[in-house]
N, C-alpha and C positions, 0 to 999 in steps of 0.2 A: 605648124602643125595644126591639123583640122580638130578643133575641140569638140568634144561630145556635149553631152548635157552638163548643166552646172553654169558657173559664173563664165561670160566670154572673158577670154585672157586668162584663163586658170586652166593648167594642164593637170589632168587626174591621172589615176592609175591606169584607168581604162584607156585612156589616150597613149600613155606609155606602151601598153601591151599592144595597141592598134598598130604603133609605130614599129613595134619589134616584128609584129606578124608581116607587115608590109615590106620592111627594110631587111629583115633577115630570113623570113621564108619559114618560121616555125608555124604551126597551127595557131589558132586563137588560144585554145585552152593551154598549150605549151607557153605561148607569149605571157598570158597573164600569171601562169605558175612562175614563169623566169622573173617577172617584175616583183611578184609577192615575196619570192626567195630572197631577192637583192635587198628588199626593203627590210624584210626579217633578219637578214644578215648584218646589215647597217645596224639596225636597233639594238640586236644581241650584243654587238661589239661595244656600242656606247653604253650599254648597261654594264658591261663587263669593266668598263673604264677605259677602253681603248679608243685613240683617235682613228678615224676612217678617212684614208687619204685616197682621193681618186685622181689620178695625174691628168692634169689638163682641165679638172674642173673645180676641184677644191677639198677642204678637209672639214670634216665634222669633229668636234670634241665637245666634251663637258667642261664647264669652268665653274669652280666654286666662289660664290660670292660672299662677302663678309656681311655680318649685320650692320645696318646703318640706319640713320635717322631720315625720315622722307616728311613729307608734309601733305596733309589731307587738303586736295585742292578746293573742296567746297567750304570747309571750316577755317583753313589755315593752321590747323592745330598740327603740331609736331607727333609723328607716329613711328615707332620703331618698325624697321622692316626687317624680317627675319634673315638669317643667313641660309642659302640655298644653293642648288646646283642649277646651271642653266645649260641650255644646248647652244653651241655656237658655231656657225658656219663661216669660213674664211676662203672666199674664191681664190683659185688660183690666178696667176698673171695672165694666162692664156684665156681663161673664161672672161676676165676684166677686158681684156684687148678685143675679144669677139664682140662683147656686149657695147662696149664704148664705140668700135667702129661702125656697128649695125645702127647705132642712135645718133651717130654724128651726121649732120647734113651733107648729102651728096652733092658734089661739085659737078 
């Protein structure tokens, strides 16, 4: 994917919208709206406590983490880490295989 402004190696919303524009043929503004709506639906579903499963890509979900003791790396002092919710992404087997095969040395 041809990356726009920003960090090299980072795909942005604008990059995704540009890909939709090139590959699907929607206008640039329709492509940007589609990407924004997808991100919005995913976010809203997660906020509502739902899992978001994209077949062939992966599953987004929220996980509750219990309170635990941690350690301040500067002082070595034990510090309680409060309970919280974290966003978790579990890639599908298809995505794992695609990434692994593209990173494997070619023979």
